[in-house]
Structure formats: C-alpha cells, structure tokens
Steps between C-alpha positions, in 0.01 A plus 500: 500500500450262786814597697781750498824383338858621497680414176859392557764504224859372533728656241867456395657702217181468289463689172318821595271471191375160618445622856330820386251303286436257789429788741260650248298176475482489883386865527212415262355255752263581785662712774752326727624602837857529373756364252837428661811423298813357669788556260809272544700690235835660605370854432152647541459564128144366495375745765374767248245250371297544818581849616181661361258246648372562849372137514844359434815460714856416394739317733862468397653181636836429333607281791217248439597136545289390203143482370346333808677755721348784301156343507517472876605867512203585287266318736635709791440818300136414422227704668230235451435142605453390140774553243568426134847414377562595137829447313660798339460358150129420517212707355153467652169487313167669597333331790822343636494678834128460562520124438796451738333718755175302503678166540756598764218644711351152543566388859678171424709620198862585576648526149345581161693444182418708186470362151835579333515515123801577282589818319771388264767742387524290190287204377615181677568157355219246540682309780544817702123513563475155661403438861851457639639796302214713628574404859866598459396836343286574809170460317189363666195417290272229641197598299183702561373345824614592855684210660658402833868441424811377688714797396512820297751659265681805631422756226177621665316382811315631805579409859308534825792591735300400804476141367857487376819426697686797642703575303310351200804377312787267594804706386721188477280376213486815290709605207806695604855567379667163448173306549269483194223290657165658585274291728382749762144525357471118501593494868248779575221299332599179680498675836160673471340180369647298790340760729155430351474793255441501127717589201287586189542583132281793382475517117327844501821656629703516179863605468716517192862396576761664274717221348829639358624354174794324657271295730321348203825329403642155559814643660290667769270196543792264550636720773156519656461122471815452703366736772163322496679167554674648809171642623331156460776330696485758778121504518436127471172373361227762460127483436424561129284784381150411371357536153822437316524232228828435322500442130757405232658845501532495876684168488725628224596804712571284802722275289692802374575625854545167671879499512544836678200428721635168626852643525352763736328228700829326544657794680629411849258538795747740664402749233143520622389819674629560848 
C-alpha cells in the first residue's frame, strides 16, 4: 500500500448480519491502521461486532446531529492523514483498499471515489438500473478508466484530511432528523476543487452496495425523486459527471419520476438548509 489509511464507518441501527459481512470483507483487505465505527443508534447494540478486533474501535454517539455530524466525528477520531469513508451497507471487493491508497497518496488528489456496483436483494425492474435510478441508489459506475470528476457518491471514498476543509463536511447540508437532503459530499468536492486539488474516480476500488428490496420499488423511487428535486433546488446547477449517455430507458425513468421531482423543486426557498 502507498499510504496508511483509517477506515471510517457511520452506522445507525443497521442489521448486524449486514454489518458483520461488511466488516469481514474489510478485514480481508491489506492491513489498515484502524477501522473506526461511529454508531448513532440509541443503544450500543452493535459494539460486539468489533470487540474481538484489536484493529477496530467502536464509538457510541447517540446524540449525533446527523450523517455529516457523524462523519466529522469520524474524521476527528482518525489516526492518519488519509481516511476512507465506507457506508455500513457496503461490501468491498479484493484490491479496493490498495487502489484507494495509491490514488489518495498522489500529492494533488484530495478525494477518491470508488466504483460502486449494486448487490440487489431481489432482481430489479429494467428501469431501476438506469442512470438516474443508479444515482439515487448511491451507485457510481463510470466505466473502467480512471477519471477526474466533479463529485463522488458517498457510499465509499477516500479523503486527504490535510487538503479538505476542517471539518470536512458542512453539517447544515447533511441528512439529519427532519431533513432528508444529503449534499455534504458535493460541497466537500466543490471546496477542494476550488482550492486547486483534484477529485478522481478510481474503477479498481470496487464496492458492492446492498440494495434492499423496498428500494427497487416505485414507491421508494417517487419519494427519492421528491428529495432529489429539493436537493437540485438547494444546490443549483451542478457540473455533470462524464461518460454517461442517456438512452430510451433512461428517458422513460425520468418521465416516470418527473412529477415528484418537479414538486420537490417547487418547495419554498425557506426550506433550504440553514
């Protein structure tokens, strides 16, 4: 590995079986300095998952103000300059950590996004695998070539904390009780790029994101479309990701979610983040 990494995992009432499998896939990687889990659950029920691992540390944080707050807490807990955030429902494939480590060690790279592929709980409908649906399911597949990108998807990414803001995440933009929008990673990428650093996509770092059956449904997608409309209004115009061509199925999906999306966009400006 090119550099030492601390793996940072935010958790909240996750199924222990999913977390246990995720931890096992991480342990199969090259050695890391430490895995730190910040658990926002009301009780420390997930603590036993890490108690037999001297390379892991559990932090119970039931008073967390939301996902961005917990990610900032994780950054403060890290023992290394370079860290990797990994969602609690993501499973990593061999070579994931080495690939992230090599890229984040480059002197001008501040954020490295992993390639995020789905692991479906049940087979999805054809429109659920389109570009927009994949974005809303926190997937990130831009192909087999490394690319400079304007932003990453939050399921798995590496950060150079010395090149990031302090704290890395704007907590007013992160998902929290009563506020479903999640834009803190977008702001992080915007900030480091404005400071002259790079955000890159690394396809060798592969993660499988567990997609529960209910998320591959129109009911869930319509709710997500409404939230995406609110995020779009709050964020304004953003730079598109490269290497993405929309076909007939993509346009059909967009038509199916247009009403809740534009209803979300019409929400009053006073409902933007503080």
